[in-house]
C-alpha positions as CSV (number, residue, x, y, z in Angstrom):
1,X,115.3,117.5,96.9
2,X,114.9,121.2,96.1
3,X,111.1,123.1,95.3
4,X,111.5,122.7,91.4
5,X,111.6,118.7,91.6
6,X,107.8,118.9,93.5
7,X,106.0,121.5,90.6
8,X,103.9,120.6,88.6
9,X,104.1,121.3,84.9
10,X,101.3,123.7,83.9
11,X,99.9,121.6,81.2
12,X,100.4,118.3,83.4
13,X,98.2,120.5,85.9
14,X,95.4,121.4,83.0
15,X,95.1,117.8,82.0
16,X,94.8,116.2,85.3
17,X,92.4,118.7,86.4
18,X,90.3,117.7,83.3
19,X,90.7,113.9,84.8
20,X,89.3,113.6,88.0
21,X,89.6,110.2,88.3
22,X,93.4,110.6,87.3
23,X,94.2,113.6,89.5
24,X,92.4,111.6,92.5
25,X,95.1,108.8,91.5
26,X,98.1,111.4,91.2
27,X,97.4,112.6,94.5
28,X,97.4,109.1,96.1
29,X,101.0,108.5,94.7
30,X,104.3,108.1,96.4
31,X,106.5,111.4,95.9
32,X,108.7,109.2,93.6
33,X,106.0,108.1,91.3
34,X,104.9,111.6,90.7
35,X,108.4,112.9,90.2
36,X,108.4,109.8,87.5
37,X,105.2,111.4,86.0
38,X,106.4,115.0,86.0
39,X,109.0,113.6,83.8
40,X,107.1,111.9,81.7
41,X,105.2,115.1,81.2
42,X,108.3,117.2,80.2
43,X,108.6,114.8,77.7
44,X,105.6,115.4,76.0
45,X,105.2,117.4,72.7
46,X,101.3,118.0,72.4
47,X,98.7,118.5,74.1
48,X,97.3,114.7,72.6
49,X,100.4,113.6,74.1
50,X,99.6,115.0,77.9
51,X,96.1,114.0,77.5
52,X,97.3,110.2,76.8
53,X,99.6,110.3,79.9
54,X,96.6,111.6,82.1
55,X,94.6,108.8,81.1
56,X,97.1,105.9,81.8
57,X,97.1,107.3,85.2
58,X,93.4,107.1,85.7
59,X,93.8,103.4,84.0
60,X,96.1,102.6,85.8
61,X,95.8,100.2,89.1
62,X,98.6,101.7,91.7
63,X,99.0,98.0,93.3
64,X,101.5,97.7,90.3
65,X,104.0,100.3,89.9
66,X,102.8,103.2,87.6
67,X,105.6,103.1,84.5
């Protein structure tokens, strides 16, 4: 995998920075889970949608797989 697959889109990074619980959970995700989040973030069309995505991370119990 190339480096681009590990880079966080700026809008996702900003939204995570505003939600410490989501940031903490994101940091504990597997690489595959993070990749899925980054891919989903790439489909967001507004800051509201991105915030909803990040809120869903904060609310997810990662005993179950995200998405």
